[in-house]
C-alpha positions as CSV (number, residue, x, y, z in Angstrom):
1,M,4.2,-196.7,57.1
2,N,1.5,-194.5,55.6
3,S,3.6,-192.0,53.7
4,C,2.2,-189.3,51.5
5,L,5.6,-188.3,49.9
6,G,8.8,-190.1,49.3
7,S,11.8,-189.5,51.6
8,N,14.1,-186.7,50.6
9,T,16.6,-184.2,52.2
10,T,14.0,-181.6,53.1
11,S,13.9,-180.8,56.9
12,K,11.1,-182.7,58.6
13,F,9.3,-182.4,61.9
14,L,8.2,-185.4,63.9
15,G,5.1,-185.4,66.2
16,L,4.3,-188.2,68.5
17,D,1.2,-189.0,70.6
18,I,2.5,-191.7,72.9
19,S,0.1,-194.3,74.4
20,T,0.7,-197.9,75.6
21,S,-1.9,-199.2,73.2
22,C,-1.2,-197.2,70.0
23,T,1.3,-194.4,69.4
24,G,0.4,-191.8,66.8
25,V,3.1,-190.6,64.4
26,C,3.1,-187.5,62.2
27,I,5.9,-186.0,60.0
28,L,5.4,-182.7,58.4
29,D,7.8,-180.7,56.3
30,Q,8.7,-177.0,56.9
31,D,5.7,-176.0,54.8
32,N,3.3,-178.1,57.0
33,N,2.9,-180.6,54.1
34,L,2.0,-184.1,55.3
35,V,4.9,-186.5,54.8
36,V,3.9,-189.4,57.2
37,L,0.7,-190.0,59.2
38,D,0.7,-193.4,60.8
39,S,0.3,-195.3,64.1
40,I,2.3,-197.9,65.9
41,R,-0.1,-200.6,67.2
42,L,1.0,-201.8,70.6
43,D,-2.1,-203.5,72.0
44,K,-0.9,-207.0,70.9
45,C,2.6,-206.6,72.4
46,K,3.1,-209.0,75.3
47,D,4.6,-206.5,77.8
48,F,6.2,-203.1,78.4
49,F,9.6,-204.2,76.9
50,D,8.0,-205.7,73.8
51,K,6.1,-202.3,73.3
52,C,9.4,-200.5,73.7
53,A,11.2,-202.7,71.2
54,T,8.4,-202.2,68.7
55,V,8.5,-198.5,69.0
56,K,12.4,-198.5,68.9
57,N,12.3,-200.5,65.6
58,Y,9.8,-198.2,64.1
59,L,11.7,-195.1,65.1
60,D,14.9,-196.6,63.6
61,V,13.2,-197.1,60.2
62,L,11.7,-193.6,60.4
63,N,15.0,-192.0,61.2
64,K,16.7,-193.7,58.3
65,L,14.0,-192.6,55.8
66,H,13.6,-188.9,56.9
67,N,15.7,-185.9,57.7
68,I,14.1,-185.2,61.1
69,Q,15.2,-181.8,62.6
70,Y,12.8,-181.5,65.5
71,I,10.7,-183.8,67.6
72,F,7.5,-182.8,69.4
73,I,5.8,-185.1,71.9
74,E,2.5,-184.7,73.6
75,Q,3.2,-184.1,77.3
76,D,1.9,-186.9,79.5
77,L,-0.8,-186.3,82.2
78,Q,0.6,-184.2,85.0
79,A,-2.1,-184.8,87.6
80,F,-4.7,-187.4,88.6
81,R,-8.2,-186.6,87.4
82,P,-10.9,-188.7,89.1
83,G,-13.0,-190.7,86.7
84,L,-10.6,-190.5,83.8
85,S,-7.5,-192.5,84.7
86,S,-6.3,-194.4,87.8
87,A,-3.0,-193.6,89.4
88,A,-1.6,-196.9,88.1
89,T,-2.6,-196.0,84.5
90,I,-1.0,-192.6,84.8
91,N,2.2,-194.1,86.2
92,T,2.3,-196.7,83.3
93,L,1.7,-194.0,80.7
94,A,4.4,-191.7,82.3
95,R,6.9,-194.6,82.3
96,F,6.2,-195.4,78.7
97,N,6.2,-191.8,77.6
98,G,9.6,-191.4,79.2
99,A,10.9,-194.5,77.6
100,V,9.7,-193.5,74.1
101,T,11.0,-189.9,74.6
102,F,14.4,-191.3,75.4
103,M,14.3,-193.7,72.5
104,A,13.4,-190.9,70.1
105,Y,16.4,-189.0,71.4
106,Q,18.7,-192.1,71.2
107,E,17.7,-192.8,67.6
108,T,18.0,-189.3,66.3
109,S,20.3,-187.4,68.7
110,I,17.5,-184.7,68.8
111,R,16.2,-183.6,72.2
112,P,12.4,-183.9,72.0
113,N,10.2,-181.0,72.9
114,M,7.2,-181.8,75.2
115,I,4.0,-179.9,74.4
116,N,0.9,-179.7,76.6
117,V,-2.1,-180.9,74.6
118,I,-4.2,-177.8,75.6
119,R,-1.5,-175.5,74.4
120,A,-1.1,-177.5,71.2
121,R,-4.8,-177.2,70.4
122,S,-4.9,-173.5,71.1
123,T,-1.7,-172.9,69.0
124,V,-3.3,-174.5,65.9
125,G,-6.6,-172.8,66.5
126,L,-8.5,-175.9,67.5
127,K,-11.3,-174.9,69.8
128,I,-13.1,-177.7,71.7
129,N,-16.7,-176.9,72.7
130,H,-16.9,-178.9,75.9
131,K,-20.6,-178.0,76.3
132,D,-21.4,-180.0,73.1
133,K,-21.7,-183.6,74.3
134,S,-22.8,-184.9,71.0
135,K,-19.2,-186.0,70.2
136,T,-16.2,-186.9,72.2
137,T,-13.1,-184.7,72.3
138,K,-11.3,-187.4,70.3
139,D,-14.0,-187.2,67.6
140,K,-13.8,-183.4,67.6
141,V,-10.0,-183.4,67.2
142,H,-10.2,-186.0,64.4
143,E,-12.9,-184.0,62.6
144,W,-10.7,-180.9,62.8
145,V,-7.7,-182.7,61.5
146,S,-9.7,-184.2,58.7
147,G,-10.7,-180.7,57.6
148,E,-7.0,-179.7,57.6
149,I,-5.6,-182.5,55.5
150,E,-6.6,-184.9,52.8
151,F,-5.8,-188.4,54.0
152,D,-7.2,-191.9,53.5
153,W,-8.0,-192.7,57.1
154,P,-8.0,-196.5,57.9
155,K,-11.5,-197.8,58.4
156,K,-13.1,-200.7,60.2
157,K,-15.4,-203.1,58.3
158,T,-18.3,-201.0,59.5
159,G,-17.0,-198.0,57.7
160,A,-16.1,-196.1,60.9
161,V,-12.5,-194.9,61.3
162,K,-10.2,-197.1,63.3
163,T,-9.4,-195.9,66.8
164,S,-5.8,-195.5,65.8
165,C,-7.0,-192.5,63.8
166,Y,-7.5,-190.6,67.0
167,D,-3.8,-191.1,68.0
168,M,-2.7,-190.1,64.5
169,S,-4.9,-186.9,64.7
170,D,-3.3,-186.0,68.1
171,A,0.2,-186.5,66.6
172,Y,-0.7,-184.2,63.7
173,V,-1.9,-181.5,66.2
174,I,1.2,-181.8,68.3
175,C,3.5,-181.6,65.2
176,R,1.7,-178.6,63.7
177,A,1.7,-176.8,67.1
178,G,5.4,-177.6,67.5
179,I,6.3,-176.0,64.1
180,S,4.1,-173.0,64.9
181,L,5.7,-172.5,68.4
182,L,9.1,-173.0,66.9
183,N,8.5,-170.4,64.2
184,D,7.1,-167.9,66.8
185,G,10.1,-168.4,69.1
186,K,7.9,-169.8,71.9
187,L,9.0,-173.4,71.9
188,E,11.6,-173.1,74.6
189,D,8.9,-172.9,77.3
190,D,8.2,-176.6,76.7
191,V,11.7,-178.1,76.2
192,V,12.4,-181.2,78.2
């Protein structure tokens, strides 16, 4: 686990960006200080159940180390978008998102809050210029998060950031947005 601070009794907020290949994990404290920014690599797991077991084990350790008070999860895709994901991919992601959401509840007894990615970005002030095609949306989100926090991002041998950094960045945005929505009394709109 990539922790910035040791565990203590301060309230913590968990943000998850769930994917079948890599799940991003972020824990912030009530002052938006980074506590954990990590990823759960799932691309080498042999099947759906192995992926679930890997995430469950990770969440078990996380729950033992941190006083998590709220859980925020990026809402899965709600509609088919031609050219981006097939119906089978959306179905698999939705199944996995549901399984991980339930495991997070099971491990912590905290009901996760689902947050739409567009709402999350808007809430934290992250504006994506879709007309600018020089970078992908993932690159733009990662660049924004890198400007918000100091973090030693994992790198490939080439010096480029690993693809897991995109999932970690998304988890950070979801966590920050969740805290902001909670503080503004607007979180109830996205409760499971």
